[in-house]
N, CA, C and O atoms as a GROMACS GRO file, in nm:
protein
  556
    1MET      N    1  -2.687  -7.770  -2.301
    1MET     CA    2  -2.789  -7.699  -2.230
    1MET      C    3  -2.863  -7.799  -2.143
    1MET      O    4  -2.894  -7.909  -2.188
    2TYR      N    5  -2.891  -7.763  -2.021
    2TYR     CA    6  -2.962  -7.851  -1.930
    2TYR      C    7  -3.101  -7.796  -1.901
    2TYR      O    8  -3.121  -7.675  -1.892
    3PHE      N    9  -3.196  -7.887  -1.886
    3PHE     CA   10  -3.333  -7.849  -1.856
    3PHE      C   11  -3.375  -7.919  -1.729
    3PHE      O   12  -3.342  -8.036  -1.706
    4ALA      N   13  -3.450  -7.848  -1.646
    4ALA     CA   14  -3.507  -7.908  -1.527
    4ALA      C   15  -3.622  -7.998  -1.568
    4ALA      O   16  -3.687  -7.975  -1.670
    5ARG      N   17  -3.648  -8.100  -1.488
    5ARG     CA   18  -3.756  -8.193  -1.515
    5ARG      C   19  -3.891  -8.124  -1.499
    5ARG      O   20  -3.988  -8.160  -1.568
    6ASP      N   21  -3.899  -8.027  -1.410
    6ASP     CA   22  -4.023  -7.955  -1.385
    6ASP      C   23  -4.064  -7.881  -1.512
    6ASP      O   24  -3.994  -7.790  -1.556
    7THR      N   25  -4.175  -7.919  -1.570
    7THR     CA   26  -4.217  -7.861  -1.698
    7THR      C   27  -4.260  -7.716  -1.685
    7THR      O   28  -4.275  -7.648  -1.786
    8ASN      N   29  -4.280  -7.666  -1.563
    8ASN     CA   30  -4.314  -7.525  -1.544
    8ASN      C   31  -4.189  -7.438  -1.538
    8ASN      O   32  -4.200  -7.316  -1.538
    9SER      N   33  -4.071  -7.499  -1.534
    9SER     CA   34  -3.947  -7.424  -1.530
    9SER      C   35  -3.902  -7.391  -1.671
    9SER      O   36  -3.938  -7.457  -1.768
   10VAL      N   37  -3.823  -7.287  -1.679
   10VAL     CA   38  -3.762  -7.254  -1.807
   10VAL      C   39  -3.626  -7.321  -1.813
   10VAL      O   40  -3.582  -7.383  -1.717
   11MET      N   41  -3.560  -7.308  -1.929
   11MET     CA   42  -3.430  -7.372  -1.942
   11MET      C   43  -3.333  -7.317  -1.839
   11MET      O   44  -3.343  -7.202  -1.796
   12VAL      N   45  -3.241  -7.401  -1.799
   12VAL     CA   46  -3.144  -7.365  -1.698
   12VAL      C   47  -3.059  -7.248  -1.743
   12VAL      O   48  -3.040  -7.153  -1.668
   13SER      N   49  -3.008  -7.254  -1.863
   13SER     CA   50  -2.919  -7.148  -1.909
   13SER      C   51  -2.995  -7.058  -2.005
   13SER      O   52  -3.008  -7.088  -2.123
   14ASN      N   53  -3.044  -6.947  -1.952
   14ASN     CA   54  -3.114  -6.853  -2.038
   14ASN      C   55  -3.022  -6.741  -2.084
   14ASN      O   56  -3.067  -6.646  -2.148
   15SER      N   57  -2.896  -6.751  -2.054
   15SER     CA   58  -2.796  -6.656  -2.101
   15SER      C   59  -2.728  -6.715  -2.224
   15SER      O   60  -2.695  -6.833  -2.227
   16SER      N   61  -2.709  -6.632  -2.324
   16SER     CA   62  -2.644  -6.683  -2.446
   16SER      C   63  -2.502  -6.726  -2.418
   16SER      O   64  -2.446  -6.808  -2.492
   17ARG      N   65  -2.441  -6.674  -2.313
   17ARG     CA   66  -2.305  -6.714  -2.278
   17ARG      C   67  -2.301  -6.857  -2.227
   17ARG      O   68  -2.200  -6.925  -2.243
   18ALA      N   69  -2.409  -6.903  -2.167
   18ALA     CA   70  -2.409  -7.034  -2.103
   18ALA      C   71  -2.489  -7.139  -2.180
   18ALA      O   72  -2.526  -7.242  -2.124
   19ASP      N   73  -2.515  -7.113  -2.309
   19ASP     CA   74  -2.593  -7.209  -2.384
   19ASP      C   75  -2.523  -7.342  -2.402
   19ASP      O   76  -2.589  -7.446  -2.412
   20SER      N   77  -2.392  -7.343  -2.405
   20SER     CA   78  -2.317  -7.467  -2.415
   20SER      C   79  -2.216  -7.472  -2.303
   20SER      O   80  -2.130  -7.385  -2.290
   21MET      N   81  -2.228  -7.575  -2.222
   21MET     CA   82  -2.132  -7.590  -2.114
   21MET      C   83  -2.071  -7.728  -2.119
   21MET      O   84  -2.130  -7.823  -2.170
   22LEU      N   85  -1.953  -7.735  -2.065
   22LEU     CA   86  -1.882  -7.862  -2.059
   22LEU      C   87  -1.875  -7.907  -1.914
   22LEU      O   88  -1.854  -7.827  -1.824
   23VAL      N   89  -1.892  -8.035  -1.893
   23VAL     CA   90  -1.878  -8.094  -1.761
   23VAL      C   91  -1.736  -8.149  -1.753
   23VAL      O   92  -1.697  -8.235  -1.832
   24ILE      N   93  -1.659  -8.099  -1.658
   24ILE     CA   94  -1.520  -8.142  -1.642
   24ILE      C   95  -1.498  -8.193  -1.499
   24ILE      O   96  -1.585  -8.177  -1.413
   25SER      N   97  -1.383  -8.252  -1.476
   25SER     CA   98  -1.347  -8.296  -1.341
   25SER      C   99  -1.346  -8.174  -1.250
   25SER      O  100  -1.302  -8.066  -1.292
   26CYS      N  101  -1.393  -8.188  -1.128
   26CYS     CA  102  -1.415  -8.071  -1.043
   26CYS      C  103  -1.285  -8.003  -1.001
   26CYS      O  104  -1.180  -8.066  -0.988
   27LEU      N  105  -1.297  -7.874  -0.979
   27LEU     CA  106  -1.183  -7.793  -0.937
   27LEU      C  107  -1.140  -7.828  -0.795
   27LEU      O  108  -1.024  -7.809  -0.759
   28ALA      N  109  -1.231  -7.878  -0.714
   28ALA     CA  110  -1.202  -7.911  -0.574
   28ALA      C  111  -1.186  -8.062  -0.555
   28ALA      O  112  -1.222  -8.116  -0.450
   29LEU      N  113  -1.131  -8.129  -0.655
   29LEU     CA  114  -1.121  -8.275  -0.650
   29LEU      C  115  -1.045  -8.325  -0.527
   29LEU      O  116  -1.081  -8.428  -0.470
   30ASP      N  117  -0.942  -8.253  -0.484
   30ASP     CA  118  -0.864  -8.294  -0.367
   30ASP      C  119  -0.946  -8.288  -0.238
   30ASP      O  120  -0.914  -8.357  -0.141
   31GLU      N  121  -1.049  -8.206  -0.236
   31GLU     CA  122  -1.130  -8.189  -0.116
   31GLU      C  123  -1.263  -8.265  -0.123
   31GLU      O  124  -1.337  -8.267  -0.024
   32ALA      N  125  -1.293  -8.326  -0.236
   32ALA     CA  126  -1.421  -8.395  -0.253
   32ALA      C  127  -1.421  -8.527  -0.178
   32ALA      O  128  -1.318  -8.592  -0.164
   33ARG      N  129  -1.537  -8.566  -0.132
   33ARG     CA  130  -1.550  -8.694  -0.062
   33ARG      C  131  -1.552  -8.806  -0.165
   33ARG      O  132  -1.617  -8.794  -0.268
   34PRO      N  133  -1.482  -8.913  -0.138
   34PRO     CA  134  -1.484  -9.026  -0.233
   34PRO      C  135  -1.615  -9.104  -0.221
   34PRO      O  136  -1.654  -9.146  -0.112
   35ASN      N  137  -1.681  -9.124  -0.335
   35ASN     CA  138  -1.805  -9.200  -0.338
   35ASN      C  139  -1.822  -9.256  -0.479
   35ASN      O  140  -1.828  -9.180  -0.575
   36PRO      N  141  -1.830  -9.388  -0.493
   36PRO     CA  142  -1.841  -9.446  -0.627
   36PRO      C  143  -1.974  -9.418  -0.697
   36PRO      O  144  -1.986  -9.441  -0.817
   37ASP      N  145  -2.076  -9.370  -0.624
   37ASP     CA  146  -2.207  -9.344  -0.684
   37ASP      C  147  -2.223  -9.200  -0.734
   37ASP      O  148  -2.330  -9.163  -0.782
   38GLU      N  149  -2.117  -9.120  -0.724
   38GLU     CA  150  -2.127  -8.982  -0.768
   38GLU      C  151  -1.995  -8.939  -0.831
   38GLU      O  152  -1.890  -8.999  -0.809
   39PHE      N  153  -2.003  -8.834  -0.910
   39PHE     CA  154  -1.886  -8.776  -0.973
   39PHE      C  155  -1.873  -8.633  -0.921
   39PHE      O  156  -1.973  -8.564  -0.904
   40CYS      N  157  -1.752  -8.590  -0.897
   40CYS     CA  158  -1.728  -8.451  -0.861
   40CYS      C  159  -1.698  -8.377  -0.992
   40CYS      O  160  -1.600  -8.410  -1.060
   41VAL      N  161  -1.780  -8.279  -1.026
   41VAL     CA  162  -1.769  -8.210  -1.155
   41VAL      C  163  -1.770  -8.059  -1.136
   41VAL      O  164  -1.815  -8.006  -1.035
   42SER      N  165  -1.718  -7.991  -1.237
   42SER     CA  166  -1.732  -7.847  -1.251
   42SER      C  167  -1.791  -7.821  -1.389
   42SER      O  168  -1.776  -7.903  -1.480
   43LEU      N  169  -1.858  -7.708  -1.403
   43LEU     CA  170  -1.922  -7.672  -1.528
   43LEU      C  171  -1.854  -7.547  -1.583
   43LEU      O  172  -1.848  -7.443  -1.517
   44VAL      N  173  -1.803  -7.558  -1.705
   44VAL     CA  174  -1.732  -7.448  -1.769
   44VAL      C  175  -1.808  -7.411  -1.897
   44VAL      O  176  -1.866  -7.498  -1.963
   45ILE      N  177  -1.806  -7.284  -1.931
   45ILE     CA  178  -1.872  -7.236  -2.052
   45ILE      C  179  -1.788  -7.280  -2.172
   45ILE      O  180  -1.668  -7.253  -2.176
   46ALA      N  181  -1.850  -7.347  -2.269
   46ALA     CA  182  -1.777  -7.409  -2.380
   46ALA      C  183  -1.696  -7.309  -2.461
   46ALA      O  184  -1.581  -7.336  -2.494
   47ASN      N  185  -1.753  -7.195  -2.492
   47ASN     CA  186  -1.680  -7.100  -2.575
   47ASN      C  187  -1.600  -6.998  -2.494
   47ASN      O  188  -1.537  -6.909  -2.550
   48GLU      N  189  -1.604  -7.012  -2.360
   48GLU     CA  190  -1.523  -6.929  -2.270
   48GLU      C  191  -1.464  -7.020  -2.163
   48GLU      O  192  -1.512  -7.020  -2.050
   49PRO      N  193  -1.362  -7.098  -2.196
   49PRO     CA  194  -1.315  -7.204  -2.105
   49PRO      C  195  -1.256  -7.156  -1.972
   49PRO      O  196  -1.220  -7.239  -1.888
   50ASN      N  197  -1.246  -7.027  -1.952
   50ASN     CA  198  -1.200  -6.976  -1.823
   50ASN      C  199  -1.316  -6.925  -1.737
   50ASN      O  200  -1.295  -6.871  -1.629
   51VAL      N  201  -1.439  -6.944  -1.786
   51VAL     CA  202  -1.557  -6.898  -1.712
   51VAL      C  203  -1.632  -7.020  -1.660
   51VAL      O  204  -1.673  -7.107  -1.737
   52PHE      N  205  -1.649  -7.024  -1.529
   52PHE     CA  206  -1.714  -7.138  -1.463
   52PHE      C  207  -1.849  -7.097  -1.407
   52PHE      O  208  -1.875  -6.980  -1.380
   53ILE      N  209  -1.935  -7.197  -1.390
   53ILE     CA  210  -2.061  -7.179  -1.319
   53ILE      C  211  -2.033  -7.212  -1.174
   53ILE      O  212  -1.985  -7.321  -1.142
   54ARG      N  213  -2.063  -7.118  -1.086
   54ARG     CA  214  -2.033  -7.137  -0.945
   54ARG      C  215  -2.146  -7.083  -0.860
   54ARG      O  216  -2.227  -7.002  -0.906
   55VAL      N  217  -2.152  -7.128  -0.735
   55VAL     CA  218  -2.250  -7.077  -0.640
   55VAL      C  219  -2.195  -6.948  -0.581
   55VAL      O  220  -2.081  -6.942  -0.535
   56TYR      N  221  -2.278  -6.845  -0.584
   56TYR     CA  222  -2.241  -6.717  -0.522
   56TYR      C  223  -2.370  -6.654  -0.470
   56TYR      O  224  -2.465  -6.634  -0.546
   57ASP      N  225  -2.373  -6.622  -0.343
   57ASP     CA  226  -2.493  -6.566  -0.279
   57ASP      C  227  -2.616  -6.654  -0.298
   57ASP      O  228  -2.727  -6.603  -0.312
   58GLY      N  229  -2.597  -6.786  -0.299
   58GLY     CA  230  -2.708  -6.880  -0.306
   58GLY      C  231  -2.759  -6.911  -0.445
   58GLY      O  232  -2.848  -6.995  -0.461
   59TYR      N  233  -2.705  -6.845  -0.547
   59TYR     CA  234  -2.747  -6.868  -0.685
   59TYR      C  235  -2.630  -6.913  -0.770
   59TYR      O  236  -2.514  -6.888  -0.736
   60LEU      N  237  -2.659  -6.981  -0.880
   60LEU     CA  238  -2.555  -7.016  -0.976
   60LEU      C  239  -2.527  -6.894  -1.063
   60LEU      O  240  -2.618  -6.832  -1.118
   61GLN      N  241  -2.399  -6.860  -1.072
   61GLN     CA  242  -2.357  -6.744  -1.148
   61GLN      C  243  -2.231  -6.777  -1.226
   61GLN      O  244  -2.159  -6.872  -1.194
   62LEU      N  245  -2.204  -6.698  -1.329
   62LEU     CA  246  -2.082  -6.715  -1.407
   62LEU      C  247  -1.970  -6.636  -1.341
   62LEU      O  248  -1.991  -6.524  -1.294
   63ASP      N  249  -1.851  -6.696  -1.337
   63ASP     CA  250  -1.737  -6.630  -1.274
   63ASP      C  251  -1.609  -6.676  -1.342
   63ASP      O  252  -1.591  -6.796  -1.364
   64PRO      N  253  -1.520  -6.584  -1.378
   64PRO     CA  254  -1.394  -6.623  -1.443
   64PRO      C  255  -1.294  -6.677  -1.341
   64PRO      O  256  -1.281  -6.624  -1.231
   65VAL      N  257  -1.225  -6.781  -1.378
   65VAL     CA  258  -1.126  -6.843  -1.289
   65VAL      C  259  -1.009  -6.749  -1.263
   65VAL      O  260  -0.944  -6.759  -1.159
   66TYR      N  261  -0.979  -6.659  -1.356
   66TYR     CA  262  -0.863  -6.571  -1.342
   66TYR      C  263  -0.891  -6.448  -1.254
   66TYR      O  264  -0.797  -6.381  -1.213
   67ASN      N  265  -1.018  -6.419  -1.224
   67ASN     CA  266  -1.052  -6.306  -1.138
   67ASN      C  267  -1.186  -6.331  -1.069
   67ASN      O  268  -1.280  -6.254  -1.089
   68PRO      N  269  -1.196  -6.436  -0.988
   68PRO     CA  270  -1.326  -6.471  -0.929
   68PRO      C  271  -1.363  -6.382  -0.810
   68PRO      O  272  -1.277  -6.328  -0.741
   69ARG      N  273  -1.494  -6.368  -0.790
   69ARG     CA  274  -1.540  -6.307  -0.666
   69ARG      C  275  -1.515  -6.410  -0.556
   69ARG      O  276  -1.535  -6.529  -0.578
   70LYS      N  277  -1.474  -6.367  -0.441
   70LYS     CA  278  -1.448  -6.454  -0.326
   70LYS      C  279  -1.357  -6.571  -0.366
   70LYS      O  280  -1.398  -6.686  -0.359
   71PRO      N  281  -1.233  -6.540  -0.407
   71PRO     CA  282  -1.142  -6.644  -0.458
   71PRO      C  283  -1.111  -6.755  -0.359
   71PRO      O  284  -1.076  -6.866  -0.400
   72GLU      N  285  -1.122  -6.729  -0.229
   72GLU     CA  286  -1.088  -6.832  -0.129
   72GLU      C  287  -1.186  -6.950  -0.132
   72GLU      O  288  -1.152  -7.058  -0.084
   73THR      N  289  -1.306  -6.931  -0.185
   73THR     CA  290  -1.402  -7.042  -0.192
   73THR      C  291  -1.437  -7.080  -0.336
   73THR      O  292  -1.521  -7.166  -0.358
   74PHE      N  293  -1.373  -7.016  -0.434
   74PHE     CA  294  -1.410  -7.036  -0.573
   74PHE      C  295  -1.408  -7.183  -0.616
   74PHE      O  296  -1.504  -7.230  -0.676
   75HIS      N  297  -1.299  -7.256  -0.587
   75HIS     CA  298  -1.288  -7.395  -0.633
   75HIS      C  299  -1.402  -7.483  -0.578
   75HIS      O  300  -1.459  -7.564  -0.650
   76LYS      N  301  -1.432  -7.466  -0.450
   76LYS     CA  302  -1.541  -7.546  -0.392
   76LYS      C  303  -1.678  -7.498  -0.439
   76LYS      O  304  -1.770  -7.579  -0.456
   77ASP      N  305  -1.693  -7.368  -0.460
   77ASP     CA  306  -1.821  -7.314  -0.508
   77ASP      C  307  -1.848  -7.354  -0.653
   77ASP      O  308  -1.964  -7.356  -0.695
   78ALA      N  309  -1.745  -7.386  -0.727
   78ALA     CA  310  -1.759  -7.425  -0.868
   78ALA      C  311  -1.752  -7.577  -0.885
   78ALA      O  312  -1.728  -7.626  -0.995
   79SER      N  313  -1.772  -7.650  -0.777
   79SER     CA  314  -1.767  -7.797  -0.781
   79SER      C  315  -1.896  -7.855  -0.725
   79SER      O  316  -1.952  -7.806  -0.627
   80PHE      N  317  -1.942  -7.961  -0.791
   80PHE     CA  318  -2.070  -8.022  -0.756
   80PHE      C  319  -2.057  -8.174  -0.762
   80PHE      O  320  -1.980  -8.229  -0.840
   81TYR      N  321  -2.134  -8.241  -0.677
   81TYR     CA  322  -2.146  -8.386  -0.686
   81TYR      C  323  -2.260  -8.416  -0.783
   81TYR      O  324  -2.374  -8.378  -0.758
   82LEU      N  325  -2.229  -8.482  -0.891
   82LEU     CA  326  -2.328  -8.520  -0.991
   82LEU      C  327  -2.371  -8.663  -0.965
   82LEU      O  328  -2.288  -8.754  -0.956
   83ARG      N  329  -2.501  -8.682  -0.953
   83ARG     CA  330  -2.557  -8.817  -0.934
   83ARG      C  331  -2.657  -8.844  -1.045
   83ARG      O  332  -2.741  -8.760  -1.078
   84ARG      N  333  -2.648  -8.962  -1.100
   84ARG     CA  334  -2.743  -9.005  -1.203
   84ARG      C  335  -2.860  -9.077  -1.139
   84ARG      O  336  -2.844  -9.148  -1.039
   85ASN      N  337  -2.976  -9.059  -1.198
   85ASN     CA  338  -3.098  -9.132  -1.158
   85ASN      C  339  -3.132  -9.118  -1.010
   85ASN      O  340  -3.187  -9.211  -0.950
   86SER      N  341  -3.101  -9.003  -0.950
   86SER     CA  342  -3.129  -8.984  -0.807
   86SER      C  343  -3.278  -8.992  -0.776
   86SER      O  344  -3.320  -9.068  -0.688
   87TYR      N  345  -3.356  -8.916  -0.847
   87TYR     CA  346  -3.500  -8.912  -0.820
   87TYR      C  347  -3.581  -8.970  -0.935
   87TYR      O  348  -3.688  -9.027  -0.913
   88PHE      N  349  -3.529  -8.955  -1.059
   88PHE     CA  350  -3.601  -9.001  -1.177
   88PHE      C  351  -3.502  -9.064  -1.274
   88PHE      O  352  -3.392  -9.012  -1.291
   89PRO      N  353  -3.539  -9.174  -1.339
   89PRO     CA  354  -3.449  -9.237  -1.437
   89PRO      C  355  -3.415  -9.140  -1.550
   89PRO      O  356  -3.503  -9.073  -1.604
   90GLY      N  357  -3.286  -9.134  -1.584
   90GLY     CA  358  -3.240  -9.050  -1.693
   90GLY      C  359  -3.211  -8.906  -1.655
   90GLY      O  360  -3.176  -8.826  -1.742
   91TYR      N  361  -3.226  -8.871  -1.529
   91TYR     CA  362  -3.201  -8.734  -1.483
   91TYR      C  363  -3.087  -8.732  -1.382
   91TYR      O  364  -3.058  -8.832  -1.317
   92ILE      N  365  -3.023  -8.615  -1.371
   92ILE     CA  366  -2.913  -8.598  -1.275
   92ILE      C  367  -2.952  -8.497  -1.169
   92ILE      O  368  -3.044  -8.418  -1.186
   93THR      N  369  -2.880  -8.501  -1.057
   93THR     CA  370  -2.888  -8.398  -0.955
   93THR      C  371  -2.747  -8.346  -0.930
   93THR      O  372  -2.649  -8.416  -0.955
   94LEU      N  373  -2.738  -8.224  -0.880
   94LEU     CA  374  -2.611  -8.161  -0.847
   94LEU      C  375  -2.616  -8.111  -0.704
   94LEU      O  376  -2.701  -8.030  -0.668
   95GLU      N  377  -2.522  -8.162  -0.621
   95GLU     CA  378  -2.512  -8.119  -0.482
   95GLU      C  379  -2.388  -8.033  -0.467
   95GLU      O  380  -2.284  -8.064  -0.526
   96SER      N  381  -2.396  -7.928  -0.390
   96SER     CA  382  -2.283  -7.840  -0.366
   96SER      C  383  -2.172  -7.913  -0.290
   96SER      O  384  -2.199  -7.982  -0.192
   97VAL      N  385  -2.048  -7.897  -0.336
   97VAL     CA  386  -1.934  -7.954  -0.264
   97VAL      C  387  -1.905  -7.874  -0.138
   97VAL      O  388  -1.879  -7.931  -0.032
   98ARG      N  389  -1.911  -7.742  -0.148
   98ARG     CA  390  -1.880  -7.657  -0.033
   98ARG      C  391  -1.989  -7.660   0.073
   98ARG      O  392  -1.961  -7.643   0.192
   99GLN      N  393  -2.113  -7.682   0.030
   99GLN     CA  394  -2.225  -7.683   0.123
   99GLN      C  395  -2.305  -7.812   0.106
   99GLN      O  396  -2.414  -7.811   0.049
  100PRO      N  397  -2.251  -7.924   0.157
  100PRO     CA  398  -2.320  -8.052   0.142
  100PRO      C  399  -2.463  -8.044   0.194
  100PRO      O  400  -2.492  -7.979   0.295
  101GLY      N  401  -2.552  -8.113   0.122
  101GLY     CA  402  -2.694  -8.110   0.158
  101GLY      C  403  -2.773  -8.004   0.084
  101GLY      O  404  -2.896  -8.003   0.089
  102LEU      N  405  -2.702  -7.914   0.014
  102LEU     CA  406  -2.769  -7.813  -0.067
  102LEU      C  407  -2.759  -7.855  -0.213
  102LEU      O  408  -2.652  -7.889  -0.262
  103TYR      N  409  -2.874  -7.851  -0.281
  103TYR     CA  410  -2.883  -7.900  -0.418
  103TYR      C  411  -2.921  -7.787  -0.514
  103TYR      O  412  -2.994  -7.695  -0.479
  104VAL      N  413  -2.870  -7.797  -0.636
  104VAL     CA  414  -2.907  -7.703  -0.741
  104VAL      C  415  -3.050  -7.731  -0.781
  104VAL      O  416  -3.089  -7.846  -0.801
  105ARG      N  417  -3.128  -7.625  -0.794
  105ARG     CA  418  -3.266  -7.640  -0.840
  105ARG      C  419  -3.306  -7.519  -0.921
  105ARG      O  420  -3.254  -7.409  -0.902
  106ALA      N  421  -3.399  -7.540  -1.012
  106ALA     CA  422  -3.453  -7.432  -1.093
  106ALA      C  423  -3.564  -7.362  -1.015
  106ALA      O  424  -3.640  -7.426  -0.943
  107THR      N  425  -3.572  -7.232  -1.031
  107THR     CA  426  -3.680  -7.156  -0.970
  107THR      C  427  -3.785  -7.125  -1.077
  107THR      O  428  -3.757  -7.137  -1.196
  108ALA      N  429  -3.902  -7.087  -1.034
  108ALA     CA  430  -4.009  -7.055  -1.128
  108ALA      C  431  -3.971  -6.939  -1.219
  108ALA      O  432  -4.021  -6.929  -1.332
  109GLY      N  433  -3.882  -6.851  -1.172
  109GLY     CA  434  -3.838  -6.737  -1.251
  109GLY      C  435  -3.724  -6.769  -1.346
  109GLY      O  436  -3.677  -6.680  -1.418
  110GLY      N  437  -3.680  -6.895  -1.348
  110GLY     CA  438  -3.576  -6.934  -1.441
  110GLY      C  439  -3.434  -6.924  -1.387
  110GLY      O  440  -3.339  -6.958  -1.457
  111LYS      N  441  -3.419  -6.877  -1.264
  111LYS     CA  442  -3.286  -6.871  -1.204
  111LYS      C  443  -3.253  -7.005  -1.142
  111LYS      O  444  -3.341  -7.085  -1.112
  112MET      N  445  -3.124  -7.027  -1.124
  112MET     CA  446  -3.078  -7.149  -1.059
  112MET      C  447  -3.024  -7.112  -0.922
  112MET      O  448  -2.945  -7.018  -0.909
  113LYS      N  449  -3.066  -7.185  -0.820
  113LYS     CA  450  -3.018  -7.158  -0.686
  113LYS      C  451  -2.988  -7.290  -0.616
  113LYS      O  452  -3.018  -7.397  -0.669
  114ILE      N  453  -2.929  -7.282  -0.499
  114ILE     CA  454  -2.908  -7.403  -0.420
  114ILE      C  455  -2.996  -7.393  -0.296
  114ILE      O  456  -3.010  -7.287  -0.235
  115ASP      N  457  -3.055  -7.506  -0.263
  115ASP     CA  458  -3.145  -7.514  -0.148
  115ASP      C  459  -3.124  -7.646  -0.076
  115ASP      O  460  -3.080  -7.745  -0.134
  116LEU      N  461  -3.158  -7.644   0.051
  116LEU     CA  462  -3.157  -7.764   0.132
  116LEU      C  463  -3.258  -7.863   0.076
  116LEU      O  464  -3.369  -7.825   0.038
  117PHE      N  465  -3.221  -7.990   0.070
  117PHE     CA  466  -3.309  -8.093   0.017
  117PHE      C  467  -3.442  -8.091   0.091
  117PHE      O  468  -3.448  -8.080   0.213
  118GLN      N  469  -3.549  -8.101   0.014
  118GLN     CA  470  -3.684  -8.113   0.068
  118GLN      C  471  -3.745  -8.240   0.009
  118GLN      O  472  -3.741  -8.260  -0.112
  119ASP      N  473  -3.801  -8.323   0.092
  119ASP     CA  474  -3.856  -8.449   0.047
  119ASP      C  475  -3.997  -8.428  -0.009
  119ASP      O  476  -4.095  -8.480   0.045
  120THR      N  477  -4.004  -8.352  -0.119
  120THR     CA  478  -4.131  -8.326  -0.186
  120THR      C  479  -4.115  -8.355  -0.334
  120THR      O  480  -4.004  -8.349  -0.388
  121TYR      N  481  -4.225  -8.385  -0.398
  121TYR     CA  482  -4.223  -8.408  -0.542
  121TYR      C  483  -4.179  -8.282  -0.617
  121TYR      O  484  -4.103  -8.290  -0.714
  122GLU      N  485  -4.226  -8.165  -0.572
  122GLU     CA  486  -4.192  -8.039  -0.637
  122GLU      C  487  -4.042  -8.013  -0.632
  122GLU      O  488  -3.982  -7.972  -0.731
  123PHE      N  489  -3.980  -8.038  -0.516
  123PHE     CA  490  -3.836  -8.016  -0.505
  123PHE      C  491  -3.760  -8.113  -0.594
  123PHE      O  492  -3.669  -8.073  -0.667
  124ARG      N  493  -3.796  -8.241  -0.590
  124ARG     CA  494  -3.726  -8.340  -0.673
  124ARG      C  495  -3.738  -8.306  -0.821
  124ARG      O  496  -3.643  -8.325  -0.896
  125ASN      N  497  -3.853  -8.257  -0.865
  125ASN     CA  498  -3.871  -8.214  -1.003
  125ASN      C  499  -3.777  -8.098  -1.037
  125ASN      O  500  -3.709  -8.101  -1.140
  126ALA      N  501  -3.774  -7.996  -0.951
  126ALA     CA  502  -3.694  -7.877  -0.978
  126ALA      C  503  -3.544  -7.903  -0.966
  126ALA      O  504  -3.463  -7.827  -1.020
  127ALA      N  505  -3.506  -8.009  -0.896
  127ALA     CA  506  -3.364  -8.040  -0.876
  127ALA      C  507  -3.315  -8.153  -0.966
  127ALA      O  508  -3.204  -8.203  -0.948
  128SER      N  509  -3.395  -8.194  -1.063
  128SER     CA  510  -3.357  -8.301  -1.156
  128SER      C  511  -3.340  -8.241  -1.296
  128SER      O  512  -3.427  -8.168  -1.344
  129PHE      N  513  -3.227  -8.274  -1.359
  129PHE     CA  514  -3.193  -8.212  -1.487
  129PHE      C  515  -3.157  -8.317  -1.591
  129PHE      O  516  -3.116  -8.428  -1.558
  130THR      N  517  -3.174  -8.279  -1.716
  130THR     CA  518  -3.130  -8.361  -1.827
  130THR      C  519  -3.067  -8.270  -1.931
  130THR      O  520  -3.096  -8.150  -1.934
  131SER      N  521  -2.982  -8.325  -2.014
  131SER     CA  522  -2.922  -8.242  -2.119
  131SER      C  523  -2.991  -8.271  -2.251
  131SER      O  524  -3.040  -8.381  -2.275
  132LEU      N  525  -2.995  -8.171  -2.333
  132LEU     CA  526  -3.052  -8.184  -2.466
  132LEU      C  527  -2.947  -8.146  -2.568
  132LEU      O  528  -2.883  -8.042  -2.555
  133ASP      N  529  -2.928  -8.229  -2.667
  133ASP     CA  530  -2.836  -8.199  -2.775
  133ASP      C  531  -2.918  -8.140  -2.888
  133ASP      O  532  -3.001  -8.208  -2.948
  134HIS      N  533  -2.894  -8.015  -2.915
  134HIS     CA  534  -2.970  -7.952  -3.023
  134HIS      C  535  -2.878  -7.917  -3.140
  134HIS      O  536  -2.891  -7.810  -3.199
  135SER      N  537  -2.786  -8.007  -3.171
  135SER     CA  538  -2.698  -7.983  -3.285
  135SER      C  539  -2.778  -7.993  -3.415
  135SER      O  540  -2.882  -8.058  -3.420
  136SER      N  541  -2.727  -7.929  -3.516
  136SER     CA  542  -2.799  -7.928  -3.645
  136SER      C  543  -2.750  -8.036  -3.739
  136SER      O  544  -2.790  -8.039  -3.855
  137ARG      N  545  -2.664  -8.123  -3.690
  137ARG     CA  546  -2.609  -8.230  -3.774
  137ARG      C  547  -2.718  -8.330  -3.807
  137ARG      O  548  -2.790  -8.376  -3.718
  138ARG      N  549  -2.728  -8.365  -3.932
  138ARG     CA  550  -2.830  -8.462  -3.974
  138ARG      C  551  -2.770  -8.601  -3.979
  138ARG      O  552  -2.650  -8.619  -4.002
  139THR      N  553  -2.855  -8.699  -3.958
  139THR     CA  554  -2.808  -8.838  -3.963
  139THR      C  555  -2.845  -8.900  -4.095
  139THR      O  556  -2.814  -9.017  -4.119
   0.00000   0.00000   0.00000
C-alpha cells in the first residue's frame, strides 16, 4: 500500500482490491527512455496478477490485461518512471510513460490522477509516495 506524503491525503489505494500491489518491470519497457536515475515500472494487483493500475481519463484505474479499455495504449498507460528521493528523502515519484511530464498525485478526495508538474510545495507533497508494510508477522 502506498501513501502520499501530504498528510491531508488519504491512502492511495482505498479499494480492497488494490490494498497490495506489486511493482514489476514495465509493460512498455521497449518504448521507455533509458535513464540510470529512474526505473520503468508497472503496478499489478498482488492477488489479481492480471489486473494493472493504469492511467485512463486522467486518473489511475484498475484494468485487466486480458480485456483492457483502449488496448492500443494500455502498455504505456500502465507504465511509469519511478524515481527515488525526487522531492523528499525516502519518497518516490511516478511519471507517466505515455505522457511525459505528467506525474501521479493524490487528490484531496483520495483519488489518484496525473497532472503536469507544478513547482509548488503542495504539488511535490501530493506527488511523493512511500510504501508501508503492515504485515502481522512479529519479530
